[in-house]
C-alpha positions in Angstrom: -48.6 15.2 -26.2 -47.6 18.8 -27.1 -50.7 20.3 -25.5 -49.7 19.0 -22.1 -47.3 21.9 -22.0 -50.2 24.1 -21.4 -52.3 21.6 -19.4 -49.4 21.5 -16.9 -49.2 25.3 -17.0 -45.5 25.3 -18.1 -46.3 28.4 -20.1 -46.8 30.3 -16.8 -43.8 28.9 -14.9 -40.6 30.9 -15.2 -38.6 27.7 -14.4 -39.4 26.6 -18.0 -37.9 29.7 -19.6 -34.6 28.0 -20.1 -36.0 25.0 -22.1 -34.5 24.9 -25.6 -36.4 21.9 -27.0 -39.8 20.3 -26.2 -39.6 16.6 -27.0 -43.0 14.9 -27.2 -44.4 11.6 -28.3 -47.2 13.1 -30.4 -47.1 16.8 -31.6 -50.9 17.0 -32.0 -50.4 19.5 -34.8 -48.2 21.9 -32.8 -44.8 23.1 -33.9 -43.8 25.4 -30.9 -44.5 25.7 -27.2 -44.7 29.3 -25.8 -42.8 30.1 -22.6 -43.7 32.7 -19.9 -40.9 34.9 -21.3 -42.8 34.7 -24.7 -40.0 32.7 -26.1 -40.9 30.0 -28.6 -39.6 26.4 -28.0 -39.4 24.1 -31.0 -41.3 20.8 -30.7 -39.8 17.5 -31.8 -41.9 14.4 -32.1 -40.3 11.2 -30.9 -43.1 9.3 -32.5 -42.4 10.5 -36.0 -38.7 10.1 -35.6 -39.3 6.4 -34.8 -41.9 5.5 -37.4 -40.1 7.2 -40.3 -37.0 5.0 -39.9 -36.6 1.9 -41.9 -36.8 -1.4 -39.9 -34.3 -4.2 -40.3 -36.3 -7.1 -41.8 -34.0 -10.0 -40.9 -33.9 -9.5 -37.1 -37.4 -8.3 -36.1 -40.8 -9.7 -35.5 -43.1 -9.6 -38.6 -45.0 -6.6 -37.0 -43.9 -4.1 -34.3 -46.8 -3.4 -32.0 -48.4 0.1 -32.2 -47.6 2.3 -29.2 -50.0 4.8 -27.5 -47.8 6.1 -24.7 -44.2 7.0 -24.0 -43.4 3.7 -22.3 -44.6 1.8 -25.4 -42.6 4.1 -27.7 -39.5 3.5 -25.7 -40.1 -0.2 -25.8 -40.4 0.0 -29.6 -37.3 2.1 -29.9 -35.3 -0.1 -27.5 -36.2 -3.2 -29.5 -35.2 -1.5 -32.8 -31.8 -0.7 -31.3 -31.4 -4.3 -30.2 -32.4 -5.7 -33.6 -30.0 -3.2 -35.3 -27.1 -4.4 -33.2 -28.1 -8.1 -33.8 -28.3 -7.5 -37.5 -24.8 -6.0 -37.7 -23.4 -8.9 -35.7 -25.3 -11.3 -38.0 -23.5 -9.9 -41.0 -20.2 -10.4 -39.3 -21.1 -13.9 -38.4 -21.6 -14.7 -42.1 -17.9 -14.0 -42.7 -16.1 -14.8 -39.4 -15.8 -17.4 -36.6 -18.5 -16.9 -34.0 -16.0 -16.7 -31.1 -14.1 -13.9 -32.9 -17.2 -11.9 -33.6 -18.3 -12.1 -30.0 -14.8 -11.4 -28.6 -14.6 -8.2 -30.7 -18.0 -7.1 -29.6 -17.1 -7.6 -26.0 -13.9 -5.7 -26.2 -15.5 -2.8 -28.0 -17.9 -2.3 -25.1 -15.1 -2.7 -22.6 -13.4 0.3 -24.3 -16.2 2.8 -23.5 -17.1 5.4 -26.1 -13.7 7.0 -26.4 -11.8 3.8 -26.9 -14.2 1.5 -28.8 -12.1 1.7 -32.0 -8.7 0.9 -30.5 -10.2 -1.9 -28.5 -11.6 -3.3 -31.7 -8.2 -3.0 -33.3 -6.7 -4.8 -30.2 -9.2 -7.7 -30.7 -8.1 -7.9 -34.3 -4.4 -7.7 -33.4 -4.9 -10.4 -30.7 -7.7 -12.7 -31.9 -9.4 -15.0 -29.5 -7.8 -18.0 -31.2 -4.4 -16.6 -30.0 -5.6 -16.4 -26.4 -7.1 -19.8 -26.7 -3.7 -21.2 -27.6 -2.9 -20.7 -23.9 -5.5 -23.3 -23.0 -4.1 -26.0 -20.6 -1.6 -23.7 -18.9 -1.8 -23.5 -15.1 -4.3 -20.8 -13.9 -1.8 -18.3 -12.6 0.6 -18.7 -15.5 -2.2 -18.4 -18.0 -3.6 -15.2 -16.6 -0.1 -13.6 -16.5 0.4 -14.6 -20.1 -3.0 -13.2 -21.1 -2.3 -9.9 -19.5 1.2 -9.8 -21.0 -0.1 -10.6 -24.5 -2.8 -7.9 -24.5 -0.6 -5.2 -22.8 2.2 -5.7 -25.2 -0.1 -5.7 -28.2 -1.9 -2.6 -26.9 1.5 -0.7 -26.8 1.1 0.0 -23.1 3.9 -2.3 -21.9 6.7 0.4 -21.9 4.6 2.6 -19.7 4.3 0.0 -16.9 6.5 0.1 -13.8 10.1 -0.9 -14.3 9.7 -4.3 -12.6 6.5 -5.2 -14.5 8.0 -3.9 -17.8 10.9 -6.2 -17.3 8.6 -9.1 -16.5 6.6 -8.5 -19.7 9.8 -8.4 -21.7 10.9 -11.7 -20.2 7.5 -13.3 -21.1 7.4 -12.0 -24.6 9.3 -14.9 -26.3 6.8 -17.4 -24.9 3.6 -15.5 -25.9 1.4 -15.9 -29.0 2.7 -13.9 -31.9 0.5 -10.9 -32.5 0.5 -7.5 -34.2 0.2 -4.2 -32.2 -2.1 -1.2 -31.8 -0.3 2.2 -32.1 -0.3 3.9 -28.8 -1.5 7.1 -30.4 -4.9 5.5 -31.1 -5.8 5.4 -27.4 -7.7 8.2 -25.7 -5.9 8.5 -22.4 -6.5 12.1 -21.2 -9.5 13.7 -19.6 -10.9 10.5 -17.9 -10.8 9.1 -14.4 -7.7 7.1 -13.6 -9.8 4.0 -13.0 -11.1 4.3 -16.6 -7.7 4.5 -18.2 -7.6 2.1 -21.2 -4.6 0.3 -19.8 -6.7 -0.7 -16.8 -9.4 -1.9 -19.1 -6.9 -4.0 -21.1 -6.1 -5.8 -17.9 -9.8 -6.2 -17.2 -10.2 -7.8 -20.7 -7.4 -10.2 -19.9 -9.1 -11.2 -16.6 -12.4 -11.6 -18.4 -11.0 -13.8 -21.2 -9.2 -15.9 -18.7 -12.7 -17.1 -17.6 -13.5 -18.4 -21.1 -10.2 -19.7 -22.5 -10.8 -23.3 -21.3 -14.4 -23.8 -22.1 -14.9 -21.2 -24.9 -16.8 -17.9 -25.1 -20.0 -19.4 -26.6 -20.5 -22.3 -24.2 -20.3 -20.1 -21.1 -22.6 -17.3 -22.3 -25.3 -19.2 -24.0 -25.7 -21.3 -20.9 -26.2 -18.2 -18.8 -28.7 -16.8 -21.2 -30.6 -20.0 -21.5 -31.0 -20.0 -17.7 -32.8 -16.6 -18.1 -31.3 -14.8 -15.1 -29.6 -11.5 -15.5 -27.5 -12.1 -12.3 -25.9 -15.2 -13.8 -24.9 -13.4 -17.0 -23.6 -10.4 -15.1 -21.5 -12.7 -12.9 -19.8 -14.1 -16.0 -19.1 -10.6 -17.4 -17.7 -9.0 -14.2 -14.0 -9.0 -13.6 -13.6 -6.8 -10.5 -12.0 -4.4 -9.9 -11.3 -3.7 -13.5 -14.7 -4.5 -15.0 -17.4 -3.7 -12.4 -21.1 -4.4 -12.3 -22.0 -1.3 -14.3 -19.7 -2.1 -17.2 -20.9 -5.7 -17.1 -24.5 -4.5 -17.6 -23.3 -2.5 -20.7 -21.5 -5.6 -22.1 -24.5 -7.8 -21.6 -27.0 -5.4 -23.3 -24.8 -4.0 -26.0 -22.8 -7.1 -27.0 -23.6 -10.5 -25.4 -27.4 -10.5 -25.8 -27.6 -9.1 -29.4 -24.8 -11.5 -30.4 -26.5 -14.5 -29.0 -29.8 -13.5 -30.7 -28.1 -13.2 -34.0 -26.1 -16.4 -33.6 -29.1 -18.4 -32.5 -31.0 -17.1 -35.5 -28.3 -18.4 -37.9 -28.3 -21.7 -36.2 -32.1 -21.8 -36.1 -32.0 -22.3 -32.4 -35.4 -20.8 -31.6 -35.1 -21.5 -27.8 -31.8 -19.6 -27.4 -33.0 -16.8 -29.7 -36.2 -16.3 -27.7 -34.2 -16.5 -24.4 -31.8 -13.8 -25.5 -34.5 -11.4 -26.5 -36.7 -12.1 -23.4 -33.7 -11.5 -21.1 -32.9 -8.3 -22.9 -36.5 -7.1 -22.4 -36.3 -7.9 -18.7 -32.8 -6.7 -18.1 -32.4 -4.3 -15.1 -31.5 -0.7 -15.5 -28.0 0.3 -16.7 -26.0 3.2 -15.3 -27.0 6.5 -16.9 -24.9 8.3 -19.4 -24.8 11.7 -21.1 -27.5 10.8 -23.7 -30.0 9.2 -21.3 -29.5 12.1 -18.9 -30.1 14.7 -21.6 -33.2 12.9 -22.9 -34.5 12.8 -19.3 -34.2 16.5 -19.1 -35.8 17.0 -22.5 -38.7 14.7 -21.8 -39.1 16.0 -18.2 -42.4 15.1 -16.5 -43.5 12.8 -19.3 -40.6 10.5 -18.6 -40.9 10.8 -14.9 -44.4 9.3 -15.1 -43.1 6.2 -17.0 -42.8 3.2 -14.7 -40.4 0.4 -15.2 -37.4 2.1 -16.8 -35.0 -0.8 -17.4 -32.3 -1.4 -19.9 -34.8 -1.8 -22.8 -36.3 1.6 -22.3 -32.9 3.2 -21.7 -31.8 1.8 -25.1 -35.0 3.3 -26.4 -33.9 6.7 -25.2 -30.6 6.3 -27.0 -32.2 5.1 -30.2 -34.7 8.0 -30.1 -31.9 10.6 -29.5 -29.9 9.3 -32.5 -33.1 9.2 -34.6 -33.8 12.8 -33.8 -30.2 13.8 -34.5 -30.6 12.3 -37.9 -33.7 14.4 -38.5 -31.9 17.6 -37.3 -34.2 17.9 -34.3 -32.0 18.0 -31.2 -30.4 21.4 -30.7 -29.7 21.7 -26.9 -26.1 22.7 -26.0 -25.6 19.4 -24.2 -26.7 17.5 -27.3 -24.6 19.6 -29.6 -21.5 18.6 -27.6 -22.5 14.9 -27.8 -22.6 15.0 -31.6 -18.8 14.9 -31.8 
């Protein structure tokens, strides 16, 4: 609560003179917090940012539980983010084949924030049905063909080494016919070499190679029904191109909300409950700029919350975006993240 600023004596501590925003669960009637320098820090209520938003009626329980502490608020926010993703995927499922919807969702997350859109376009240029046409090929040949298909469609083939470029050119006549993503769409500068989108495209090929024979849905729904995060993560990891951290992101942001939505349309109550239960128990994801900034803004209040897993991290992201929508977040770091 806002009065905790004074109870913890932050108003007497010069270390808090640099705070630009005081994020609280309940404002308790306060609008500002006073610093030792006599500066006034605006207060933003996470609670009001959450409760003022409309809920998605098709993919949520009849009633969200009330929350009394920050952990409960983050649970609520994390669930809303999950249901929002599931709702969007549910709308796609009404118009498209389930495998294609899941495939596009997986590739978007593989693309990281800077390349979500071109990876989405790559999934549209090379649908999963095109990759599935390679079913029955010997393992080594199939993987080479999958890599070649996605690399050529991504536009990266000419930038490969001379030997590999010639190999891709030789394979081209035998590959599924696809369209291509303009190279200019890809964000290739400013990141680490291991995060280059060309490397992620190869990772996508390696990951899809795992599902070409049996299908995307059969493999993932079985892992979720088992209810163990480690089993799902094993299916979504394709080292060294897709590591454990990215597999966590794929599971939480694509696989689990998709399976929740798909199970709902099929009226498969067991799978639907398994997907949501696994999401709520899923282990912590790697931090990112948003969760790190929220941790700084919430300070000691967040430090006292136990059990920060994927669900509560998603709650931090949801709360951040909710407060941006209300014009509340004004820190320099957050301003840079609005782009």
